[in-house]
C-alpha positions in Angstrom: 0.0 0.0 0.0 2.8 2.4 0.5 4.8 1.6 -2.9 4.0 2.4 -6.4 5.2 -1.0 -7.4 4.5 -3.8 -7.7 1.2 -3.1 -9.3 -1.9 -4.6 -7.4 -2.8 -6.6 -10.6 0.5 -8.2 -10.6 0.4 -8.9 -6.7 -3.0 -10.6 -7.3 -1.8 -12.7 -10.2 1.3 -13.7 -8.2 -0.9 -14.7 -5.2 -3.2 -16.7 -7.5 -0.3 -18.4 -9.4 1.4 -19.3 -6.1 -1.7 -21.2 -5.0 -2.5 -23.1 -8.2 -5.0 -20.8 -9.7 -8.7 -20.0 -9.0 -11.2 -23.0 -8.9 -13.6 -22.7 -11.7 -16.5 -22.7 -9.1 -15.1 -19.7 -7.5 -14.6 -17.5 -10.7 -17.8 -15.7 -9.7 -16.1 -14.3 -6.5 -13.3 -12.6 -8.6 -15.1 -9.5 -10.2 -14.7 -7.5 -7.0 -11.0 -8.1 -6.8 -10.5 -7.1 -10.6 -12.8 -4.1 -10.3 -10.9 -2.7 -7.3 -7.3 -3.3 -8.6 -8.0 -2.0 -12.1 -10.6 0.7 -11.8 -9.0 2.4 -8.7 -5.4 2.0 -9.6 -5.0 5.6 -11.0 -6.4 7.1 -7.7 -4.0 4.8 -5.7 -1.2 6.6 -7.5 -2.7 9.9 -6.6 -3.1 9.1 -3.0 0.5 7.8 -2.7 1.8 11.0 -4.2 -0.4 13.2 -1.9 -0.1 11.4 1.3 2.6 8.8 1.5 5.1 11.3 3.1 2.5 12.6 5.6 1.6 8.9 6.7 5.3 8.0 7.0 5.9 11.1 9.3 2.7 10.8 11.3 2.8 9.9 15.0 0.0 8.0 16.7 -0.5 10.3 19.8 -2.9 8.2 21.8 -2.3 4.4 22.4 -5.0 2.3 20.8 -7.6 0.2 22.6 -7.5 -3.3 21.2 -10.4 -5.7 21.3 -9.1 -9.3 21.6 -10.8 -12.7 21.1 -11.1 -15.5 18.5 -13.4 -15.2 15.4 -17.2 -15.4 16.3 -16.6 -14.6 20.1 -18.5 -11.3 20.0 -15.7 -9.1 19.1 -17.7 -7.4 16.3 -20.7 -6.6 18.4 -18.4 -5.3 21.1 -16.6 -3.2 18.6 -19.8 -1.7 17.2 -21.0 -0.9 20.7 -17.6 0.9 21.6 -17.5 3.0 18.5 -20.9 4.5 19.2 -18.7 6.8 21.4 -17.6 9.3 18.9 -14.7 10.3 21.0 -13.1 7.2 19.7 -11.9 6.6 16.1 -12.0 3.3 14.2 -11.2 1.4 11.0 -14.4 1.5 8.9 -15.4 -1.2 6.3 -14.8 1.3 3.6 -11.4 1.7 4.7 -10.9 -2.1 5.0 -12.2 -2.5 1.3 -10.3 0.3 -0.2 -7.5 1.1 2.0 -5.3 2.3 -0.7 -7.4 5.1 -1.5 -9.4 5.8 1.7 -7.8 9.1 2.5 -8.6 10.7 -0.8 -12.0 9.2 -1.5 -13.9 8.1 1.6 -15.7 11.5 2.1 -17.1 11.4 -1.5 -17.5 7.7 -2.2 -18.8 6.5 1.1 -22.4 8.3 0.9 -22.6 6.7 -2.7 -21.8 3.2 -1.4 -24.1 3.7 1.6 -27.0 4.7 -0.9 -26.4 1.6 -3.1 -26.6 -0.6 0.1 -30.0 0.9 1.0 -31.5 0.8 -2.4 -30.5 -2.8 -3.1 -31.1 -3.8 0.7 -27.8 -5.5 0.6 -26.9 -7.8 3.6 -23.7 -8.4 5.5 -23.5 -12.2 4.8 -21.3 -12.8 7.9 -23.1 -10.8 10.5 -26.6 -11.2 9.1 -27.4 -7.5 9.4 -27.8 -4.8 6.8 -24.5 -4.1 4.9 -22.9 -0.7 5.8 -19.5 0.6 4.9 -19.6 2.7 8.0 -19.3 -0.4 10.2 -16.0 -1.3 11.9 -13.6 -3.4 9.8 -10.5 -5.4 10.8 -6.8 -4.6 10.0 -5.8 -8.0 9.1 -8.6 -8.2 6.6 -7.1 -4.9 5.2 -3.8 -6.1 4.8 -5.3 -8.8 2.6 -7.5 -6.5 0.6 -4.5 -4.3 -0.3 -2.8 -7.3 -1.7 -0.1 -7.7 0.8 1.2 -11.3 0.5 1.9 -11.2 4.3 -1.8 -10.8 5.2 -2.8 -13.3 7.9 -6.1 -13.9 6.3 -5.3 -15.0 2.9 -6.1 -18.5 4.2 -9.8 -17.8 3.9 -9.4 -17.1 0.2 -7.0 -19.9 -0.3 -7.6 -22.5 2.4 -4.6 -24.5 1.5 -2.3 -21.6 2.9 -4.2 -21.1 6.2 -1.7 -22.9 8.4 1.3 -21.3 6.9 -0.1 -17.7 7.1 -1.4 -18.2 10.6 1.9 -19.7 11.9 4.0 -16.7 10.3 1.8 -13.7 10.7 -0.3 -14.4 13.6 2.0 -16.4 15.9 5.1 -15.1 14.3 6.8 -18.5 14.2 8.7 -19.8 11.3 9.2 -16.3 10.1 12.5 -14.6 9.2 13.6 -11.4 10.7 13.2 -9.4 7.4 9.7 -11.0 7.0 8.7 -9.8 10.4 10.1 -6.3 9.9 8.3 -6.1 6.6 5.0 -7.2 8.3 5.5 -4.6 11.1 6.1 -1.8 8.5 3.0 -2.6 6.7 0.9 -2.9 9.8 2.2 0.4 11.5 1.8 2.2 8.1 -1.9 1.0 8.0 -2.5 2.2 11.6 -1.0 5.6 10.8 -3.3 5.9 8.0 -6.3 5.0 10.0 -5.1 7.6 12.6 -5.0 10.4 10.0 -8.4 9.3 8.7 -9.7 9.7 12.3 -8.0 13.0 13.1 -5.9 11.5 15.9 -8.7 10.2 17.9 -7.9 7.3 20.2 -8.4 4.3 18.0 -10.5 1.2 18.9 -9.2 -1.6 16.8 -10.5 -5.2 16.5 -8.8 -8.0 14.6 -8.8 -11.4 16.1 -5.1 -12.3 15.3 -4.1 -9.6 17.6 -5.1 -11.9 20.4 -1.8 -13.8 19.9 0.3 -10.7 19.4 0.2 -9.0 22.8 3.9 -8.9 23.2 4.4 -7.3 19.8 1.6 -4.8 20.3 3.1 -3.7 23.6 6.6 -3.2 21.9 4.9 -0.6 19.7 2.3 0.9 22.1 3.4 0.3 25.7 0.3 2.0 26.9 -2.1 0.2 24.8 -5.3 -1.0 26.5 -7.0 -4.4 25.8 -10.4 -5.8 26.1 -10.4 -9.7 25.8 -13.9 -11.3 25.2 -14.4 -15.0 25.5 -17.3 -17.2 24.5 -18.3 -20.8 25.1 -15.7 -22.6 23.0 -18.3 -25.1 21.8 -20.4 -22.2 20.3 -17.3 -20.5 18.9 -16.3 -23.7 17.0 -19.9 -24.3 15.7 -20.1 -20.6 14.7 -16.8 -20.8 12.8 -18.1 -23.7 10.8 -20.9 -21.5 9.6 -18.4 -18.7 9.0 -16.3 -20.8 6.7 -19.4 -21.9 4.7 -20.3 -18.3 4.1 -16.7 -17.2 3.2 -16.5 -20.3 0.8 -19.6 -19.1 -0.9 -19.1 -15.4 -1.1 -15.3 -14.7 -1.0 -13.1 -17.7 -1.5 -11.1 -18.1 -4.6 -10.4 -22.0 -4.0 -12.5 -24.7 -2.5 -11.9 -25.9 1.0 -12.4 -29.6 0.1 -8.6 -30.4 0.2 -8.2 -29.1 3.8 -9.7 -30.2 7.1 -11.8 -27.1 8.0 -12.8 -28.5 11.4 -9.1 -29.2 12.4 -8.1 -25.8 11.1 -10.7 -24.2 13.5 -9.7 -26.2 16.4 -5.9 -25.9 16.0 -6.0 -22.0 15.2 -8.4 -21.5 18.2 -6.2 -23.6 20.6 -3.0 -21.9 19.5 -4.4 -18.4 19.7 -6.0 -18.8 23.2 -2.9 -20.6 24.4 -0.6 -17.7 23.3 -3.1 -15.3 24.9 -3.0 -17.0 28.3 0.8 -17.1 28.0 1.2 -13.5 27.3 -1.5 -11.6 28.9 0.4 -11.1 32.2 2.7 -8.8 30.2 0.0 -6.3 30.0 0.5 -3.7 32.8 -2.2 -3.3 35.5 -5.1 -1.2 34.6 -4.6 -1.9 30.8 -6.6 -5.1 30.4 -10.1 -6.2 31.3 -11.8 -9.4 30.2 -15.5 -10.2 29.8 -17.7 -13.2 29.0 -19.9 -12.9 26.0 -22.8 -14.3 27.6 -22.5 -11.6 30.4 -22.1 -8.9 27.8 -25.2 -9.7 25.8 -27.3 -10.1 29.0 -26.2 -6.7 30.5 -24.4 -4.8 27.7 -24.6 -1.3 29.4 -23.6 -2.5 32.8 -20.7 -4.5 31.3 -19.5 -1.6 29.3 -19.6 0.8 32.2 -17.4 -1.5 34.3 -15.2 -1.7 31.2 -14.8 2.0 31.0 -14.1 2.2 34.7 -11.5 -0.6 34.7 -9.6 0.8 31.8 -9.9 4.5 32.9 -11.7 5.4 29.7 -13.5 8.7 29.4 -16.8 9.4 31.0 -19.2 6.7 30.3 -22.4 8.9 30.7 -21.4 10.8 27.7 -22.3 7.9 25.2 -24.9 6.0 27.4 -28.1 7.3 25.7 -26.5 6.4 22.3 -25.6 3.1 23.3 -29.1 2.3 24.7 -30.5 3.3 21.1 -28.0 1.0 19.4 -28.4 -2.0 21.7 -32.1 -2.4 21.5 -32.5 -3.5 17.8 -29.4 -5.8 18.0 -30.9 -8.4 20.6 -32.2 -10.6 17.8 -28.8 -10.9 16.1 -26.5 -11.4 19.2 -28.3 -14.2 21.0 -28.1 -16.8 18.2 -26.7 -20.1 19.6 -24.8 -22.8 17.7 -24.8 -26.5 18.6 -22.3 -29.2 17.9 -23.3 -32.6 16.2 -23.0 -35.5 18.6 -20.5 -37.3 16.5 -18.1 -34.3 16.7 -18.4 -33.8 20.6 -15.5 -36.2 21.5 -12.8 -34.7 19.4 -14.0 -31.2 19.9 -14.1 -31.6 23.7 -10.6 -33.1 23.7 -9.2 -30.1 21.9 -11.0 -27.5 23.8 -11.0 -29.0 27.3 -8.3 -26.8 28.7 -10.2 -23.6 27.7 -13.5 -24.9 28.8 -12.1 -25.5 32.3 -10.2 -22.3 32.4 -13.4 -20.2 31.8 -15.6 -22.7 33.7 -17.8 -23.7 30.8 -19.7 -27.0 31.1 -18.0 -29.9 29.2 -20.5 -31.8 27.0 
């Protein structure tokens, strides 16, 4: 994103070639990629010319607040609640989809995109709500959408590379020093860009891979604050199975039939949670709070107020009424439960038992 070359079209071709091409059944998912990397390429060059130096020199004055938790643990809902407080800045879906041109186009194009969503009543296929480009996005997804081969989430588009990407760019294992430095440069550059877009507000950021990166995040932002949210691991597993099906249908460029999706979910969850438990004590007192998803959806206002107090965030009363208005219509979406088939329970329980016991969830 911070270089004129290689061209995004070349980077996309390189990624596709590296993974053996696009499966015929997934060709329908390619037009958004091609539209983005061809149509907006001239604007990308303009944005680089106008903003690259400013971004490189930018200093993030207020340490971010990071939301941690595995995929489908309630991180998105928590994120949406927190950004109702307009004293915080955040990474929008528009910025996630078009990060390379967000500073020069968001004000003009975002209203058009929102109008299209309303006219055609588009739905967010993952979260089952009306689609909005104003909703919060994820930094790791963005590192994929701007065609960075170091993006941790390429494995969702090309399932065969999921384990490699997770190991290198989530756990930072089996990675060279130069690769890590390159990833760090891209990550920090993106955060600077988001900070500029939000006029130096304190950022609330949510990307599940950050759950395993506490040591790394503290090395950049020693005063960063963290909210970790956990959900019944059985439900997380079942929800992620549904998530993979949606991704395969709407976004993937290769089929997942050559990998064991269930094993990927269990392995990545176990590794991410283990890394979190190993490193959370590195966070200084007063900079971390933990909450259970079930408690959060039952008493969202009380839970958020306690979170504000624990982390010494700004006065909660400032955003209380706005949060009440936002939370009400969400109840039908956040209380959906997922169950596990009986023939899966034994192997799932064996893998998840340490975490079920740690957070006192019942074992099936």
